[in-house]
Backbone atoms as SQL, in Angstrom:
CREATE TABLE atoms (id INTEGER PRIMARY KEY, chain TEXT, resi INTEGER, resn TEXT, atom TEXT, x REAL, y REAL, z REAL);
INSERT INTO atoms VALUES
  (1, 'A', 1, 'MET', 'N', 0.755, -1.165, -0.002),
  (2, 'A', 1, 'MET', 'CA', -0.012, -0.017, -0.012),
  (3, 'A', 1, 'MET', 'C', 0.884, 1.268, -0.008),
  (4, 'A', 2, 'ALA', 'N', 1.936, 1.230, 0.793),
  (5, 'A', 2, 'ALA', 'CA', 2.817, 2.370, 0.825),
  (6, 'A', 2, 'ALA', 'C', 3.548, 2.645, -0.538),
  (7, 'A', 3, 'ALA', 'N', 3.819, 1.473, -1.162),
  (8, 'A', 3, 'ALA', 'CA', 4.470, 1.702, -2.517),
  (9, 'A', 3, 'ALA', 'C', 3.475, 2.174, -3.539),
  (10, 'A', 4, 'ALA', 'N', 2.261, 1.858, -3.443),
  (11, 'A', 4, 'ALA', 'CA', 1.228, 2.429, -4.350),
  (12, 'A', 4, 'ALA', 'C', 1.004, 3.858, -4.118),
  (13, 'A', 5, 'ILE', 'N', 0.985, 4.251, -2.930),
  (14, 'A', 5, 'ILE', 'CA', 0.893, 5.685, -2.490),
  (15, 'A', 5, 'ILE', 'C', 2.117, 6.472, -3.004),
  (16, 'A', 6, 'ALA', 'N', 3.293, 5.922, -2.737),
  (17, 'A', 6, 'ALA', 'CA', 4.519, 6.603, -3.171),
  (18, 'A', 6, 'ALA', 'C', 4.590, 6.770, -4.715),
  (19, 'A', 7, 'TRP', 'N', 4.142, 5.654, -5.448),
  (20, 'A', 7, 'TRP', 'CA', 4.163, 5.740, -6.829),
  (21, 'A', 7, 'TRP', 'C', 3.236, 6.825, -7.401),
  (22, 'A', 8, 'ALA', 'N', 2.020, 6.902, -6.742),
  (23, 'A', 8, 'ALA', 'CA', 1.046, 7.906, -7.252),
  (24, 'A', 8, 'ALA', 'C', 1.613, 9.270, -6.932),
  (25, 'A', 9, 'VAL', 'N', 2.225, 9.505, -5.809),
  (26, 'A', 9, 'VAL', 'CA', 2.768, 10.877, -5.411),
  (27, 'A', 9, 'VAL', 'C', 3.987, 11.157, -6.332),
  (28, 'A', 10, 'ALA', 'N', 4.862, 10.212, -6.586),
  (29, 'A', 10, 'ALA', 'CA', 6.006, 10.500, -7.469),
  (30, 'A', 10, 'ALA', 'C', 5.548, 10.737, -8.926),
  (31, 'A', 11, 'GLY', 'N', 4.526, 10.134, -9.326),
  (32, 'A', 11, 'GLY', 'CA', 4.092, 10.214, -10.746),
  (33, 'A', 11, 'GLY', 'C', 3.328, 11.433, -11.070),
  (34, 'A', 12, 'SER', 'N', 2.931, 12.213, -10.081),
  (35, 'A', 12, 'SER', 'CA', 2.097, 13.361, -10.326),
  (36, 'A', 12, 'SER', 'C', 2.547, 14.570, -9.594),
  (37, 'A', 13, 'THR', 'N', 2.243, 15.831, -10.228),
  (38, 'A', 13, 'THR', 'CA', 2.601, 17.023, -9.557),
  (39, 'A', 13, 'THR', 'C', 1.354, 17.713, -8.999),
  (40, 'A', 14, 'ASP', 'N', 0.173, 17.116, -9.245),
  (41, 'A', 14, 'ASP', 'CA', -1.002, 17.615, -8.773),
  (42, 'A', 14, 'ASP', 'C', -1.334, 17.240, -7.265),
  (43, 'A', 15, 'TRP', 'N', -1.511, 18.309, -6.434),
  (44, 'A', 15, 'TRP', 'CA', -1.817, 17.949, -5.013),
  (45, 'A', 15, 'TRP', 'C', -3.032, 17.227, -4.797),
  (46, 'A', 16, 'LEU', 'N', -4.061, 17.293, -5.681),
  (47, 'A', 16, 'LEU', 'CA', -5.287, 16.536, -5.598),
  (48, 'A', 16, 'LEU', 'C', -5.082, 15.022, -5.656),
  (49, 'A', 17, 'VAL', 'N', -4.253, 14.625, -6.612),
  (50, 'A', 17, 'VAL', 'CA', -3.821, 13.178, -6.692),
  (51, 'A', 17, 'VAL', 'C', -3.085, 12.791, -5.485),
  (52, 'A', 18, 'TRP', 'N', -2.209, 13.583, -4.921),
  (53, 'A', 18, 'TRP', 'CA', -1.577, 13.209, -3.686),
  (54, 'A', 18, 'TRP', 'C', -2.586, 12.959, -2.556),
  (55, 'A', 19, 'THR', 'N', -3.495, 13.906, -2.427),
  (56, 'A', 19, 'THR', 'CA', -4.494, 13.832, -1.353),
  (57, 'A', 19, 'THR', 'C', -5.337, 12.650, -1.520),
  (58, 'A', 20, 'GLY', 'N', -5.800, 12.354, -2.755),
  (59, 'A', 20, 'GLY', 'CA', -6.690, 11.281, -3.021),
  (60, 'A', 20, 'GLY', 'C', -5.972, 9.933, -2.841),
  (61, 'A', 21, 'SER', 'N', -4.718, 9.836, -3.137),
  (62, 'A', 21, 'SER', 'CA', -3.993, 8.616, -2.999),
  (63, 'A', 21, 'SER', 'C', -3.763, 8.335, -1.479),
  (64, 'A', 22, 'ILE', 'N', -3.394, 9.314, -0.696),
  (65, 'A', 22, 'ILE', 'CA', -3.220, 9.207, 0.711),
  (66, 'A', 22, 'ILE', 'C', -4.529, 8.804, 1.454),
  (67, 'A', 23, 'VAL', 'N', -5.608, 9.497, 1.084),
  (68, 'A', 23, 'VAL', 'CA', -6.905, 9.203, 1.732),
  (69, 'A', 23, 'VAL', 'C', -7.332, 7.833, 1.388),
  (70, 'A', 24, 'ALA', 'N', -7.151, 7.378, 0.149),
  (71, 'A', 24, 'ALA', 'CA', -7.554, 6.069, -0.255),
  (72, 'A', 24, 'ALA', 'C', -6.714, 5.108, 0.448),
  (73, 'A', 25, 'GLY', 'N', -5.383, 5.241, 0.589),
  (74, 'A', 25, 'GLY', 'CA', -4.553, 4.271, 1.188),
  (75, 'A', 25, 'GLY', 'C', -4.901, 4.193, 2.666),
  (76, 'A', 26, 'VAL', 'N', -5.152, 5.226, 3.382),
  (77, 'A', 26, 'VAL', 'CA', -5.463, 5.174, 4.789),
  (78, 'A', 26, 'VAL', 'C', -6.828, 4.567, 4.984),
  (79, 'A', 27, 'SER', 'N', -7.787, 4.866, 4.053),
  (80, 'A', 27, 'SER', 'CA', -9.079, 4.175, 4.090),
  (81, 'A', 27, 'SER', 'C', -8.929, 2.641, 4.018),
  (82, 'A', 28, 'VAL', 'N', -8.148, 2.197, 3.093),
  (83, 'A', 28, 'VAL', 'CA', -8.004, 0.698, 2.832),
  (84, 'A', 28, 'VAL', 'C', -7.354, 0.075, 4.179),
  (85, 'A', 29, 'LEU', 'N', -6.289, 0.775, 4.590),
  (86, 'A', 29, 'LEU', 'CA', -5.635, 0.215, 5.832),
  (87, 'A', 29, 'LEU', 'C', -6.506, 0.285, 7.080),
  (88, 'A', 30, 'ALA', 'N', -7.504, 1.186, 7.104),
  (89, 'A', 30, 'ALA', 'CA', -8.313, 1.334, 8.314),
  (90, 'A', 30, 'ALA', 'C', -9.392, 0.324, 8.405),
  (91, 'A', 31, 'VAL', 'N', -9.707, -0.248, 7.289),
  (92, 'A', 31, 'VAL', 'CA', -10.913, -1.232, 7.179),
  (93, 'A', 31, 'VAL', 'C', -10.522, -2.539, 8.020),
  (94, 'A', 32, 'GLY', 'N', -9.294, -3.032, 7.962),
  (95, 'A', 32, 'GLY', 'CA', -8.842, -4.189, 8.684),
  (96, 'A', 32, 'GLY', 'C', -9.122, -4.165, 10.208),
  (97, 'A', 33, 'PRO', 'N', -8.587, -3.145, 10.909),
  (98, 'A', 33, 'PRO', 'CA', -8.758, -3.125, 12.370),
  (99, 'A', 33, 'PRO', 'C', -10.298, -2.867, 12.723),
  (100, 'A', 34, 'VAL', 'N', -11.058, -2.064, 11.911),
  (101, 'A', 34, 'VAL', 'CA', -12.450, -1.788, 12.240),
  (102, 'A', 34, 'VAL', 'C', -13.205, -3.085, 12.068),
  (103, 'A', 35, 'SER', 'N', -13.079, -3.751, 11.043),
  (104, 'A', 35, 'SER', 'CA', -13.759, -5.015, 10.851),
  (105, 'A', 35, 'SER', 'C', -13.397, -6.051, 11.807),
  (106, 'A', 36, 'HIS', 'N', -12.118, -6.081, 12.141),
  (107, 'A', 36, 'HIS', 'CA', -11.715, -7.086, 13.189),
  (108, 'A', 36, 'HIS', 'C', -12.464, -6.760, 14.571),
  (109, 'A', 37, 'ARG', 'N', -12.556, -5.566, 14.913),
  (110, 'A', 37, 'ARG', 'CA', -13.341, -5.267, 16.141),
  (111, 'A', 37, 'ARG', 'C', -14.681, -5.561, 16.074),
  (112, 'A', 38, 'ILE', 'N', -15.403, -5.308, 14.908),
  (113, 'A', 38, 'ILE', 'CA', -16.766, -5.601, 14.761),
  (114, 'A', 38, 'ILE', 'C', -17.045, -7.110, 14.710),
  (115, 'A', 39, 'TRP', 'N', -16.204, -7.860, 14.008),
  (116, 'A', 39, 'TRP', 'CA', -16.325, -9.262, 13.794),
  (117, 'A', 39, 'TRP', 'C', -16.140, -10.054, 15.108),
  (118, 'A', 40, 'TYR', 'N', -15.105, -9.715, 15.809),
  (119, 'A', 40, 'TYR', 'CA', -14.633, -10.453, 17.029),
  (120, 'A', 40, 'TYR', 'C', -15.224, -9.802, 18.377),
  (121, 'A', 41, 'ARG', 'N', -16.214, -9.034, 18.222),
  (122, 'A', 41, 'ARG', 'CA', -16.811, -8.339, 19.403),
  (123, 'A', 41, 'ARG', 'C', -17.491, -9.345, 20.332);
């Protein structure tokens, strides 16, 4: 995930692409702990 974010940031000079990539990456990584807490509650 970090490599995909870095690739998107390195490949673009637009701040909107950077922001979107970082938000998408954090969202994907946040799903795991949240679903784990809900599932094993």
